C-alpha positions as CSV (number, residue, x, y, z in Angstrom):
1,M,56.1,44.0,32.4
2,Q,54.1,46.4,34.5
3,G,51.6,47.1,31.7
4,G,51.2,43.4,31.2
5,G,50.5,43.0,34.9
6,N,47.9,45.7,34.8
7,E,46.2,44.0,32.0
8,Q,46.2,40.8,33.9
9,S,44.7,42.5,36.9
10,Q,42.0,44.0,34.9
11,E,41.1,40.8,33.3
12,H,41.2,38.6,36.5
13,P,40.7,40.8,39.6
14,T,42.3,39.4,42.8
15,W,41.2,39.5,46.4
16,S,43.5,40.5,49.2
17,A,43.3,40.0,52.9
18,S,43.1,43.8,53.6
19,E,39.8,44.1,51.8
20,P,36.6,43.1,53.6
21,A,35.4,39.6,53.0
22,K,33.1,39.3,50.1
23,K,31.5,36.4,48.3
24,R,33.7,35.4,45.5
25,T,32.2,35.6,42.1
26,Y,33.6,33.8,39.0
27,P,32.9,34.6,35.4
28,Q,30.3,32.2,34.0
29,S,31.3,30.1,31.0
30,N,29.6,30.7,27.7
31,M,28.9,26.9,27.5
32,S,26.8,27.1,30.7
33,R,24.5,29.8,29.3
34,S,24.2,28.2,25.8
35,K,21.3,26.0,24.9
36,P,21.5,23.0,22.6
37,V,20.9,23.9,19.0
38,N,19.2,21.6,16.5
39,L,21.4,22.2,13.4
40,L,19.2,20.1,11.1
41,S,16.2,22.3,11.8
42,R,18.2,25.3,10.5
43,L,19.0,23.7,7.2
44,P,16.8,23.2,4.1
45,T,15.1,19.9,3.9
46,E,17.2,18.7,0.9
47,L,20.5,19.4,2.7
48,A,19.3,17.8,5.9
49,F,18.4,14.7,3.8
50,V,21.9,14.5,2.4
51,I,23.3,14.4,6.0
52,L,20.8,11.8,7.0
53,Y,21.6,9.6,4.0
54,Q,25.0,8.9,5.5
55,I,23.6,7.7,8.9
56,P,23.1,3.9,9.5
57,Y,19.5,2.6,9.8
58,R,19.8,1.8,13.5
59,S,20.9,5.4,14.2
60,L,18.0,6.7,12.2
61,V,15.6,4.8,14.3
62,A,17.3,6.0,17.5
63,M,17.1,9.6,16.2
64,T,13.3,9.4,15.9
65,R,13.1,8.8,19.7
66,V,15.3,11.9,20.6
67,D,13.8,14.9,18.8
68,R,10.3,15.6,17.4
69,Y,11.7,17.5,14.4
70,W,14.0,14.6,13.6
71,R,11.1,12.2,13.8
72,E,8.9,14.2,11.5
73,L,11.9,14.7,9.1
74,I,12.7,11.0,8.9
75,L,9.2,9.4,9.1
76,Q,7.0,11.8,7.3
77,H,8.9,12.0,4.0
78,D,8.5,8.4,2.8
79,N,8.3,9.1,-1.0
80,N,11.4,11.3,-0.8
81,F,13.8,10.3,1.9
82,W,13.2,6.5,2.1
83,Y,12.9,6.1,-1.6
84,R,16.3,7.7,-2.2
85,L,17.8,5.6,0.7
86,C,16.5,2.4,-1.0
87,Q,18.1,3.5,-4.2
88,K,21.4,4.4,-2.5
89,H,21.7,1.0,-0.9
90,G,21.0,-0.9,-4.2
91,Y,17.5,-2.0,-3.4
92,L,16.3,-0.1,-6.5
93,P,18.0,0.7,-9.8
94,S,20.3,3.6,-9.4
95,D,19.0,5.7,-12.3
96,P,18.7,9.5,-12.0
97,A,15.9,9.4,-14.6
98,L,13.6,7.9,-12.0
99,Y,13.2,11.5,-10.6
100,S,10.8,13.5,-12.8
101,G,10.1,17.1,-11.6
102,H,9.6,18.5,-8.2
103,A,6.8,18.3,-5.7
104,S,6.1,20.0,-2.4
105,G,7.9,17.3,-0.4
106,G,10.7,16.8,-2.8
107,H,11.0,14.8,-6.1
108,K,8.3,12.8,-7.6
109,V,9.1,9.2,-8.3
110,S,8.3,7.5,-11.6
111,I,8.3,4.0,-10.0
112,Q,5.5,2.7,-7.8
113,L,6.0,0.8,-4.6
114,G,4.2,-2.3,-5.9
115,E,6.6,-2.3,-8.9
116,A,9.6,-2.0,-6.5
117,V,8.4,-5.0,-4.5
118,Q,8.0,-7.1,-7.7
119,M,11.6,-6.1,-8.7
120,R,12.8,-7.9,-5.5
121,P,11.3,-11.4,-5.7
122,G,11.4,-13.3,-2.5
123,L,10.4,-10.4,-0.1
124,T,6.8,-11.6,0.2
125,R,7.9,-15.2,0.7
126,A,10.3,-14.1,3.5
127,L,7.6,-12.2,5.3
128,E,5.1,-15.1,5.2
129,Q,7.7,-17.6,6.3
130,S,8.9,-15.4,9.1
131,S,5.3,-14.8,10.3
132,K,4.6,-18.5,10.4
133,N,7.8,-19.2,12.4
134,L,7.1,-16.4,14.8
135,E,3.5,-17.7,15.4
136,T,4.8,-21.2,15.9
137,R,7.5,-20.1,18.3
138,T,5.1,-17.9,20.4
139,T,2.2,-20.4,20.5
140,S,4.5,-23.2,21.7
141,S,5.4,-21.1,24.8
142,S,2.4,-19.3,26.2
143,S,4.6,-17.7,28.8
144,S,6.7,-16.0,26.2
145,P,6.5,-12.1,26.3
146,N,5.8,-12.1,22.6
147,H,2.9,-14.5,22.9
148,G,0.5,-13.8,20.0
149,A,3.0,-11.6,18.2
150,R,2.4,-11.2,14.5
151,I,4.4,-9.8,11.6
152,D,2.8,-7.3,9.3
153,K,3.2,-8.9,5.9
154,R,2.4,-5.8,4.0
155,I,5.0,-3.6,2.4
156,D,3.0,-0.4,2.1
157,T,5.8,2.2,2.6
158,W,9.3,2.8,1.3
159,C,10.5,2.7,4.9
160,R,9.1,-0.8,5.2
161,L,10.8,-1.9,2.0
162,F,14.1,-0.5,3.3
163,E,13.7,-2.2,6.7
164,I,13.0,-5.7,5.3
165,S,15.7,-5.4,2.6
166,T,18.2,-4.3,5.3
167,I,17.4,-7.2,7.5
168,L,17.6,-9.6,4.6
169,E,21.0,-8.2,3.6
170,A,22.2,-8.8,7.2
171,E,21.0,-12.4,7.1
172,W,23.1,-13.1,4.0
173,K,26.1,-11.6,5.6
174,V,25.7,-13.7,8.7
175,G,25.7,-16.8,6.4
176,K,23.6,-19.2,8.6
177,P,20.6,-20.2,6.4
178,T,18.1,-22.9,6.8
179,I,19.0,-25.7,4.4
180,K,16.8,-28.2,2.6
181,E,18.4,-31.0,0.6
182,L,16.1,-32.4,-2.1
183,R,16.7,-35.6,-4.0
184,G,15.0,-36.7,-7.2
185,H,17.4,-36.3,-10.1
186,Q,19.3,-39.5,-11.1
187,D,21.9,-37.5,-13.1
188,P,24.0,-34.4,-12.5
189,V,22.0,-31.2,-12.3
190,L,23.1,-28.8,-15.0
191,C,20.9,-25.7,-14.5
192,V,18.5,-24.3,-11.9
193,K,16.2,-21.3,-12.1
194,V,14.1,-19.5,-9.4
195,L,10.8,-18.4,-10.9
196,P,9.3,-15.4,-9.1
197,I,5.7,-16.2,-10.2
198,W,4.0,-18.5,-7.8
199,D,7.3,-19.2,-5.9
200,R,8.7,-22.2,-7.9
201,V,12.1,-23.6,-8.9
202,V,12.9,-25.4,-12.1
203,T,15.9,-27.7,-12.4
204,G,17.3,-29.6,-15.4
205,D,19.8,-32.5,-15.5
206,R,22.0,-34.3,-17.9
207,S,19.4,-36.9,-19.0
208,G,17.0,-34.2,-20.2
209,C,14.7,-34.3,-17.1
210,L,13.0,-31.1,-15.9
211,K,11.6,-30.9,-12.4
212,V,9.4,-28.2,-10.8
213,W,9.8,-27.6,-7.1
214,C,7.8,-25.5,-4.6
215,A,10.2,-22.8,-3.3
216,T,8.4,-22.6,0.1
217,T,8.1,-26.3,1.0
218,G,10.7,-27.9,-1.2
219,A,8.2,-30.5,-2.6
220,C,8.6,-31.8,-6.1
221,L,5.5,-30.8,-8.0
222,R,6.1,-32.2,-11.5
223,T,8.6,-34.0,-13.7
224,F,8.9,-33.5,-17.5
225,R,10.9,-35.6,-19.9
226,Q,10.4,-33.8,-23.3
227,H,14.2,-33.4,-24.0
228,R,16.1,-36.4,-25.2
229,M,19.5,-35.0,-24.0
230,G,20.8,-32.8,-21.2
231,V,19.1,-29.5,-20.4
232,S,22.0,-27.1,-20.6
233,S,20.3,-23.7,-19.9
234,L,17.1,-22.2,-18.5
235,V,15.9,-18.6,-19.1
236,F,12.5,-16.9,-18.4
237,Q,10.6,-13.6,-18.9
238,K,7.4,-13.0,-17.0
239,N,5.4,-16.3,-17.4
240,I,7.4,-17.7,-20.3
241,L,10.2,-20.3,-19.6
242,I,12.7,-21.5,-22.2
243,S,14.7,-24.7,-21.9
244,G,17.6,-25.3,-24.2
245,S,19.1,-28.8,-24.7
246,W,22.0,-30.6,-26.3
247,D,19.4,-32.3,-28.5
248,S,19.4,-29.1,-30.7
249,T,15.9,-28.0,-29.5
250,I,14.4,-25.4,-27.3
251,I,11.0,-25.8,-25.7
252,I,8.8,-22.7,-24.9
253,W,6.9,-23.3,-21.7
254,K,4.1,-21.3,-20.2
255,Q,3.8,-21.1,-16.4
256,I,0.4,-21.8,-15.0
257,Q,-0.8,-21.8,-11.4
258,E,-2.4,-25.2,-11.3
259,A,-1.0,-28.6,-12.3
260,P,0.9,-29.4,-14.4
261,Y,2.5,-26.0,-13.6
262,L,4.4,-25.9,-16.9
263,K,2.6,-26.2,-20.2
264,P,4.7,-26.7,-23.4
265,Q,3.7,-24.2,-26.1
266,K,6.2,-24.8,-28.9
267,I,9.2,-26.9,-29.7
268,V,11.8,-25.3,-32.0
269,D,14.5,-27.3,-33.7
270,L,17.6,-25.1,-34.0
271,G,19.9,-27.6,-35.8
272,E,22.8,-27.1,-33.3
273,Q,23.4,-28.1,-29.8
274,V,22.6,-25.3,-27.3
275,S,25.2,-24.5,-24.7
276,S,24.0,-21.1,-23.3
277,M,21.0,-18.8,-23.7
278,H,19.8,-15.3,-22.9
279,L,16.2,-13.9,-23.3
280,T,15.3,-10.2,-23.5
281,E,12.1,-8.5,-22.6
282,R,11.4,-8.1,-26.4
283,M,11.3,-12.0,-26.5
284,E,14.5,-12.1,-28.5
285,L,16.5,-15.2,-27.7
286,A,20.3,-15.3,-28.1
287,F,21.9,-18.8,-27.8
288,G,25.4,-20.1,-28.1
289,T,26.2,-23.4,-29.7
290,L,28.9,-26.0,-29.3
291,S,30.1,-25.2,-32.8
292,G,31.3,-21.7,-31.7
293,R,28.4,-19.7,-33.1
294,V,25.9,-17.3,-31.6
295,K,22.4,-16.9,-33.1
296,I,19.6,-14.6,-32.3
297,I,15.9,-15.5,-33.1
298,S,12.6,-13.8,-32.4
299,L,10.3,-16.0,-30.4
300,K,7.2,-14.1,-31.6
301,T,7.8,-14.9,-35.2
302,V,10.4,-17.7,-34.9
303,T,12.7,-16.0,-37.4
304,S,16.4,-15.6,-37.4
305,L,17.8,-12.1,-36.6
306,G,21.5,-12.8,-37.1
307,T,24.4,-15.2,-36.7
308,F,27.7,-14.3,-35.2
309,I,30.8,-16.6,-35.5
310,G,33.4,-16.9,-32.8
311,P,37.0,-17.9,-33.0
312,A,37.8,-21.2,-34.6
313,G,38.1,-24.3,-32.4
314,T,36.0,-22.9,-29.5
315,Y,32.4,-23.1,-28.4
316,C,30.3,-20.5,-26.8
317,N,30.3,-20.8,-23.0
318,A,28.1,-17.8,-22.2
319,V,26.1,-15.2,-24.0
320,S,24.3,-11.9,-23.1
321,L,22.0,-9.8,-25.3
322,S,20.9,-6.2,-24.8
323,E,19.2,-3.6,-27.0
324,S,22.4,-2.5,-28.8
325,R,25.0,-5.2,-28.4
326,L,25.7,-8.9,-28.2
327,E,28.3,-10.3,-25.8
328,A,29.7,-13.8,-25.7
329,A,32.6,-15.8,-24.2
330,F,34.6,-18.3,-26.3
331,G,37.2,-20.2,-24.5
332,S,39.2,-17.6,-22.6
333,Q,38.1,-14.8,-24.9
334,Y,35.4,-12.2,-24.6
335,I,33.8,-10.6,-27.7
336,S,31.0,-8.0,-28.1
337,W,29.3,-7.0,-31.3
338,D,27.2,-4.0,-32.3
339,L,23.7,-5.3,-33.4
340,A,23.2,-2.5,-35.9
341,T,26.5,-3.0,-37.9
342,K,27.3,-6.6,-36.7
343,A,30.9,-5.4,-36.2
344,P,33.0,-6.3,-33.1
345,I,33.2,-3.4,-30.7
346,G,34.9,-5.0,-27.7
347,F,37.5,-7.7,-27.3
348,I,39.5,-9.3,-24.5
349,S,42.1,-11.8,-25.8
350,D,42.9,-13.5,-22.5
351,A,40.2,-12.7,-19.9
352,H,41.4,-15.6,-17.8
353,F,44.3,-18.0,-17.7
354,D,41.8,-20.8,-18.6
355,N,38.5,-21.2,-20.3
356,I,35.5,-19.1,-19.1
357,N,32.7,-21.3,-17.8
358,C,30.1,-18.6,-17.2
359,M,29.5,-14.9,-17.6
360,Q,27.0,-12.3,-16.3
361,V,26.5,-8.7,-17.5
362,D,25.2,-6.0,-15.2
363,E,23.8,-3.3,-17.5
364,S,22.9,-0.8,-14.8
365,R,26.4,-0.7,-13.3
366,K,28.1,-1.4,-16.7
367,L,30.1,-4.4,-15.4
368,I,31.0,-7.8,-16.7
369,F,31.4,-10.8,-14.4
370,T,33.3,-13.8,-15.6
371,A,34.2,-17.1,-13.9
372,S,36.8,-19.5,-15.2
373,Q,38.4,-22.9,-14.8
374,D,41.4,-21.1,-13.2
375,S,39.2,-20.8,-10.0
376,K,39.0,-17.0,-10.3
377,V,36.1,-14.5,-10.7
378,R,36.9,-11.3,-12.5
379,I,35.0,-8.0,-13.0
380,F,35.6,-6.0,-16.2
381,S,34.2,-2.6,-17.3
382,R,31.5,-2.8,-19.9
383,D,32.7,-0.5,-22.7
384,N,34.5,-0.7,-26.0
385,K,37.8,-1.3,-24.3
386,P,37.0,-3.5,-21.2
387,M,39.4,-3.0,-18.3
388,L,40.0,-5.4,-15.4
389,L,38.6,-3.8,-12.3
390,R,38.7,-6.6,-9.7
391,Q,39.6,-10.2,-9.2
392,Y,38.1,-12.5,-6.5
393,G,39.5,-15.8,-5.3
394,G,38.5,-18.2,-2.7
395,H,37.8,-21.4,-4.7
396,R,40.4,-24.1,-5.0
397,A,39.1,-25.5,-8.2
398,S,37.2,-24.6,-11.4
399,V,34.3,-22.2,-10.9
400,R,31.4,-23.9,-12.7
401,C,28.5,-21.5,-12.2
402,L,27.9,-17.8,-11.3
403,T,24.9,-15.5,-10.6
404,I,24.5,-11.9,-9.5
405,Q,22.0,-10.9,-6.8
406,N,22.1,-7.2,-5.8
407,N,25.5,-6.5,-4.4
408,M,26.5,-10.2,-4.1
409,V,28.4,-12.5,-6.5
410,I,27.4,-16.2,-5.9
411,T,29.7,-18.8,-7.4
412,G,29.7,-22.6,-7.3
413,S,32.9,-24.6,-7.8
414,S,34.3,-28.1,-8.3
415,D,35.7,-27.8,-4.8
416,K,32.2,-28.6,-3.5
417,T,31.6,-25.1,-2.1
418,V,29.4,-22.1,-2.9
419,I,31.0,-18.7,-2.0
420,I,28.9,-15.6,-1.6
421,T,31.1,-12.6,-2.2
422,F,29.9,-9.1,-1.3
423,L,30.9,-6.5,-3.8
424,E,32.9,-3.4,-3.0
425,P,32.0,0.0,-4.3
426,H,33.8,0.6,-7.6
427,D,32.3,4.0,-8.5
428,H,30.9,5.8,-5.5
429,S,30.4,9.1,-7.4
430,N,27.9,7.5,-9.8
431,K,26.2,5.7,-7.0
432,D,25.6,8.9,-5.1
433,S,25.0,11.2,-8.0
434,I,21.5,11.9,-6.9
435,L,22.7,12.9,-3.4
436,Y,25.1,15.4,-4.9
437,S,22.5,16.7,-7.2
438,A,20.2,17.2,-4.2
439,L,22.8,19.7,-2.8
440,S,22.6,21.7,-6.1
441,D,18.8,21.6,-6.0
442,S,18.9,22.9,-2.4
443,L,21.2,25.7,-3.3
444,E,19.1,26.8,-6.3
445,T,15.9,26.5,-4.2
446,A,17.3,28.5,-1.3
447,K,18.4,31.4,-3.5
448,G,16.1,34.4,-3.3
449,S,13.9,32.7,-0.7
450,D,12.9,34.3,2.6
451,Y,14.8,31.6,4.5
452,V,18.1,32.9,3.1
453,H,17.3,36.5,4.1
454,Q,16.5,35.4,7.6
455,H,19.6,33.3,7.8
456,P,22.4,35.0,5.9
457,D,24.9,32.2,6.5
458,T,22.7,29.6,4.9
459,E,24.0,30.1,1.3
460,S,27.6,30.0,2.4
461,S,26.9,26.9,4.4
462,L,25.2,25.3,1.3
463,R,28.2,26.1,-0.9
464,A,30.7,24.8,1.7
465,G,28.5,21.7,2.2
466,K,28.6,21.0,-1.5
467,Q,32.3,21.3,-1.7
468,V,32.7,19.0,1.4
469,T,30.2,16.5,0.0
470,S,31.9,16.4,-3.4
471,S,35.2,15.5,-1.7
472,L,33.4,13.1,0.7
473,G,33.0,10.4,-2.0
474,A,36.5,9.1,-1.8
475,E,36.5,9.0,2.0
476,M,33.1,7.2,2.1
477,E,34.4,4.8,-0.5
478,E,37.4,4.0,1.6
479,E,35.2,3.6,4.7
480,E,32.8,1.2,2.8
481,H,35.8,-0.7,1.6
482,L,36.8,-1.4,5.2
483,C,33.2,-2.3,6.1
484,V,32.6,-4.9,3.3
485,A,31.5,-8.2,4.9
486,E,33.6,-11.3,4.6
487,P,32.7,-13.9,2.0
488,V,30.3,-16.7,3.1
489,S,31.1,-20.3,2.2
490,L,28.5,-23.1,2.0
491,T,29.7,-26.7,1.6
492,H,28.2,-29.5,-0.5
493,A,28.8,-33.2,-0.9
494,D,29.8,-33.0,-4.6
495,T,30.7,-30.5,-7.3
496,V,28.3,-27.5,-7.5
497,S,27.3,-27.2,-11.2
498,A,24.3,-24.8,-11.1
499,V,23.3,-21.8,-8.9
500,D,20.5,-19.2,-8.9
501,A,19.0,-16.9,-6.2
502,D,16.5,-14.2,-5.4
503,C,16.7,-11.8,-2.4
504,S,15.8,-14.5,0.2
505,L,16.5,-17.9,-1.4
506,L,19.6,-19.6,-2.8
507,V,19.2,-22.8,-4.9
508,T,22.1,-25.0,-6.0
509,G,22.4,-28.2,-8.0
510,S,25.3,-30.6,-7.9
511,D,26.8,-33.5,-9.8
512,D,25.4,-36.1,-7.4
513,G,21.8,-35.1,-8.5
514,T,20.9,-33.2,-5.3
515,V,19.2,-29.8,-5.1
516,R,19.7,-27.6,-2.1
517,F,17.6,-24.7,-0.9
518,F,19.2,-22.2,1.4
519,Y,16.6,-20.0,3.1
520,F,18.0,-16.7,4.3
521,G,14.7,-15.0,5.0
522,D,12.5,-17.7,6.7
523,D,13.0,-16.3,10.2
524,L,13.8,-12.6,10.1
525,W,12.8,-11.9,13.7
526,H,14.5,-14.9,15.3
527,P,15.7,-14.5,18.9
528,P,19.4,-13.8,19.4
529,S,21.5,-16.8,20.1
530,S,25.2,-17.3,20.7
531,P,26.5,-20.2,18.5
532,S,29.6,-20.6,20.6
533,P,30.3,-20.1,24.4
534,R,31.6,-16.8,25.5
535,L,35.3,-17.0,26.0
536,C,37.4,-14.5,27.9
537,G,36.8,-11.8,25.3
538,Q,35.3,-10.7,22.1
539,A,38.3,-10.8,19.8
540,S,41.8,-12.4,19.6
541,L,45.0,-11.2,18.2
542,I,47.8,-13.2,16.6
543,S,51.0,-11.4,15.9
544,L,53.5,-13.2,13.7
545,A,56.3,-11.0,14.9
546,A,55.7,-11.6,18.6
547,P,57.0,-14.8,20.2
548,R,53.7,-15.5,21.9
549,C,50.0,-15.0,21.2
550,V,47.8,-12.7,23.3
551,L,44.1,-13.3,24.0
552,M,42.5,-9.9,24.2
553,M,39.3,-8.8,25.9
554,K,38.9,-6.0,23.3
555,P,41.3,-4.4,20.8
556,G,43.7,-2.4,22.9
557,R,43.3,-4.4,26.2
558,T,45.5,-7.3,27.2
559,R,43.9,-8.5,30.5
560,V,42.4,-12.0,30.6
561,S,39.5,-12.8,32.9
562,V,40.4,-14.8,36.0
563,G,38.3,-17.8,37.0
564,N,38.6,-21.6,36.8
565,R,36.1,-22.1,33.9
566,R,37.0,-19.0,32.0
567,Q,40.6,-19.5,32.6
568,T,40.2,-23.1,31.2
569,W,38.5,-21.7,28.1
570,G,41.2,-19.0,27.8
571,T,44.0,-21.6,28.0
572,C,42.4,-23.6,25.2
573,A,41.8,-20.4,23.2
574,L,45.5,-19.5,23.5
575,A,46.4,-23.0,22.4
576,V,44.3,-22.5,19.3
577,L,46.0,-19.2,18.6
578,D,49.4,-20.6,19.0
579,R,48.6,-23.4,16.6
580,T,47.1,-21.0,14.1
581,R,50.1,-18.8,14.4
582,S,52.4,-21.7,13.7
583,L,50.4,-22.6,10.6
584,A,50.3,-19.0,9.3
585,T,52.8,-18.3,6.5
586,N,51.5,-14.9,5.3
587,D,54.3,-12.5,6.1
588,T,52.6,-9.6,4.4
589,Q,49.9,-9.5,7.1
590,P,51.7,-9.4,10.4
591,V,48.5,-9.3,12.5
592,I,45.7,-11.7,12.1
593,W,42.3,-11.4,13.8
594,M,40.1,-14.3,14.8
595,T,36.6,-14.0,16.2
596,V,35.4,-16.1,19.1
597,D,33.2,-18.2,16.8
598,E,36.3,-19.0,14.7
599,I,38.3,-20.0,17.7
600,Y,35.5,-22.2,18.9
601,Q,35.2,-23.9,15.4
602,K,38.9,-24.6,15.6
603,M,38.5,-26.1,19.1
604,V,35.9,-28.5,17.7
605,E,37.9,-29.3,14.6
606,W,41.1,-30.0,16.5
607,D,39.4,-31.6,19.5
608,M,40.7,-29.1,22.0
609,Q,37.5,-28.4,23.9
610,P,38.0,-28.2,27.7
611,V,36.1,-30.5,30.0
612,R,32.9,-28.8,31.3
């Protein structure tokens, strides 16, 4: 005990009253003497990029205002950092072959910025419309602080492309587009197609009528009546448009800038009614017929390349053609053939409980999307033995049409709704393969360099970072799973029978002959507005197990603001929660969250708004 006391006295000397008074001195903390260290500046550039890849865009912008090195690292590596960030978020094809060799600032890219903008049709239209709306809004109010503000319509950097694409993606998730309802068809609309050249939309109806619309203004430019029966399908490549009809013919149209906007080039009699089509870049057309056959023809020579027969008693609902395989849906079955041997290589006997109405194939992600009369949308793996990966619901009736746009699945149904579903990550390791390979490149580049000799702990840090990053995929996938946006629902007056979209415009056609344009990018820099009044808090909690509902300021707080007006709104909000809780029958989810906007919508629906 005595030894321990001596040690304690040596470590912490004490002051007694018998000693002369001295100024007390305390040992200084190491934290007080330490200076802030910029860890990113001590890492190789490639490893610093891997860390920055995981930071949200808003935080990246904030980082450029904090540190000069961070600003140079983020903003002065456009062809490397922002290019990979666009690829990681799905704004570019996730193909490792796009990187060819090394350069002084990183990897060279084999795709040019102009090509990347063309791969995302609708970006230029969104910038032009947003610029016009901003000029109109600022000129109407000369006292506005943004008077005379303009939007730069150019996309001259990868950072600019990522910025616009991120804002557009957020607009889709908010789900409050500008809507234009267009009338002109006298019969149900069967197909719609958004043409990226000259911003036009083509629609076809059951009477064989084709209409050309302006995607910006919504004006009907031209009407064609070359088909004698309904136009069942529309496909295009570059400036060529193909329309297939139930009158057993297809018409090859050439898009031109002036009137009449579509010029018929050739009419081909196929001898069978066309139900679905798919056109490749090699100008090879695959079409399904009502007799249950799939045929492939070359449009350059108008010769047959093969015929494939489906199960007896079914017709081809959807077809997809690639370089090596042909895929089609017959009834509730999915079949794929090898084009070289013409032998079946993939088969799903019962892909759905009912007939498949439409199908889309994503070759880059190797996924198959199917929609059926059983109101379900399913995702299968695209291989010789397809496996069910995911099923999406939401519709209450048959799903009539389907399209894929980036990370969104857009479906139209007989329940008079269009649902935009945001995909969840299915294979995060493939998605971030380039990021993981960057760590390997950093490790190989750092070996034997002067930097490693000056910082001996760098190589061990790189190896540890590689191990951590390789195990980070599952954690990030789980985090992204929790951050997936809720589906967006858009209502119609009748059955939605056709749908198509680009990155800023959604076009639908319905059985009542109306065509609707949903603009998600016409006002990217709109001022913030609250659609519903601010209640007592930001979120509300309904517990099915508790006897009463609690209106919460924030998650974790139970106090409600006091005041006559706010208390009145809070009382009505609690009444909405109580009624919602009484209607809830899902016992598997004991806690249900409702946003303030959802509470307000229920107030309007149930006529429970308080008197102002």
